N, C-alpha and C positions, 0 to 999 in steps of 0.2 A: 159758153157757160156765163150764167148770172154773174155780175159782178159782186153781189152780195153773198153767193154762193160760194165764189172764189175765196173772198175774205174768210167766210166761216171756214173752211177746209184749211185755210192757212193758219187760222187759229187752232184747230184741231191737231194739226202737223207740228205748232210751235215755231213757226217761221215768222220771226220778227221783221226782218228785213233784208235788202239785198246785200248789206254786209255781213248778216249773220251767216256762219258756216253750219247751223244747226236748222234742219237736218240735212245730211250732206248733198243729197239729191237736189236740195234747192239751193244750194249755196251760190250767191251771185244772181240770183232770180229775185224779181220783186216780192215783198214779204206784205204783211199787215199794214205796216208803215205807209207803203207806197199804194197799196189798193185802197186803202182808207181814202187818202188824198185824191186819188183817182175818182172813187165814187162822189166825193164832196164837188169836185169840179163838174162831174156829169149830172150834177143835181139831185142825188140821192139826198134824203133828209137826215139828220142827225140819228133822230128817232128809228128809222128803218134800219139805218147801219149798227145801232146799237142792239135792238130787238131781233132783228132778222140775220144777224151775220157774228155781232160778238157775243151776245148772251146765249145764242142758238150755239155758237160754236163751243162754247163753255158747257153748255148741257150735254152735249154728246161726248165732250171730254169727262164729264162726271160720270156719265153712263159707262163709258169705256174702263176707267178707273174702277168702278164697282165689280165690272166683270173680269178684272185684272188682266184686261187687254192692255193697258198700258201702267206705270207706276209712278211713284212721286217725281223722279227727274223730267219725265216727258210731261207731267202735269204742270210742272214748274215753268217748262218753257212755253206751255199752252197759255198758263196765266201772264206769263210776261208779255207775250204775243197781244193777249186781249186787252190789256193794261195800255199797252202802246197805242193802240187805236182808240181806247176810251179816252187818253190823255189829247189826242187829236181833237175829238169830238166834244169833249165835255165845256170848253167855253161856249160852244152853239147850244148848249142842253141848259144853260144856267137860267133857273126859272121855270122851268118846263117840270112841276113836280109829278106829272102824270107817269114819268117813268123812274119815279124814285119809288122803290119798294118799301123803305123804311131805312133808319139810319141804326148801326151797330158799332158801339164803342169797344174797341178790341186792345188788350193790354196782356202783356207776360208778367206774371205778379212779381212782388217785391222780392228779391233776393235771387231771382233767375234771370240768367242772360240769354237764354236762348229763343231764338226769333223765327226758325225756318218754318216750323208749324204754323205759327200766328199769321207769318206774311201769307203762308198759302191760303189760309182760311180768310185774310183780307182781300186776295186776289180773287179767290172763287165767289166771294162775297159781291164785289163790284161787278165782277162779270154777270152776276146775276141781277144786278139793277139797285144793289143797296148803296147807301153811302156809308163809307167807312172811315170812322176818327181813329187812327192807330196812334195810341199813347206811347209804344215803344217797348222796350225791356225795362226789368228791375221797376214796375210801376208800385207806388205806395198806396195805401188805400184813400188816403186824401185825394189824391189826382183824379182816381175814378169817382169818387164822389163830386168833385169840383166839375168834371165833365158832364155827370148825370146831373147835376143841377142845370146845367145849361141845356140838356137834351131829356127833359123828364119822360118823353115816349121812345128813346133809344133802348135798344137792347145791348145788355153788357155781354161782352165775351171775354173769358180769362184762359190764360194759357200756363202750365206748370211742366216742365221736363223733369224736375227733380222731387223724389218724395219728401225732402226736407223742406221744400218750399210750397208743398200743395195746401200746408195748412192756412198760409196766407191769403187762399182763396175765401176762405171762412171769414177771415179779419176783413176783407172787401164787403162780403155781402152783410156782415155785422155793423160796419160802418154806413152802409148804404140804408139798412133799415133803421139803425139808431139815429140817422138823419132825416128819417121819414120818407125817405126816397123809394119808390115802388117800380124802378126799373127791373125788368126781369133777367134773369142771370144765366148764361149757358158756359159750361167749362168744358176744357178737353187737355189733352197732352197725354204722353206715353204711360205715366203711373195712375192716372186719373180712370175711375171707374164710375158705373151709375151709380152704384150703392152709395161712394162717396158723396156725388152730387146731391143725393136724397138727404144724406146724412147732415150737410152742410146748408142746406136749403137753397141749392141751386135749382131753378125750374126747369134745366135741361143739362144733358151731356152728349156730347158726339164723338164717335170713335177716328173719324178721318173729317178732311176737308170738305168732301164731297155732301156728307151727311149732314155738317155744319149748315149748309145752305138750306137744305130742306127743313132742318130745325128751327133756324133763324126766322123762317117763312110760317111756320106753325105756331112759333111762341108769339110773334108779332100780329098774327091774323087771331090769335085766341082772345 
């Protein structure tokens, strides 16, 4: 079987490396880490590995998730496996702008300490070729503003898991616009709705991590 196809399959299965016990039937066997190293040794280009193994693998994962064939835990393992491979080739991709789809600034809003959803969105975006700047949890509006100034073409993604912190999404958008920044904004999280996104002036709303990738592409290409 083609080595790139092997890596793609391992991403879909979520098998990070030989030390990983997930999934059980692949425990002790080479994972994404070993296969990416092997591909580099055999002369495969970092671009080929990225586009035809890592990104293509996450595309399959996204499709399976949309069809309810896999769920968040499996998706997280796949995203971690992809990220492991990405870390190996990233130094070799520096300066190659052709593979960068765009930049997304991510953060959980002020007052909210939840990050599982945000992290999953970030890993899915990286798997689709985006550069992700993760501001972490409990992120105040001025931190979003400062990063948006540095990256005026970046998309801003905000997450909230609590109804009491949702209002802080509006505070971020208001701060961006008050400072003359035109970065597009997408939001998500358990209590967030499309109508709320429209109400606070966000350009997009995503119900899950896979949809966030499609939305990010759409917003940055518009």
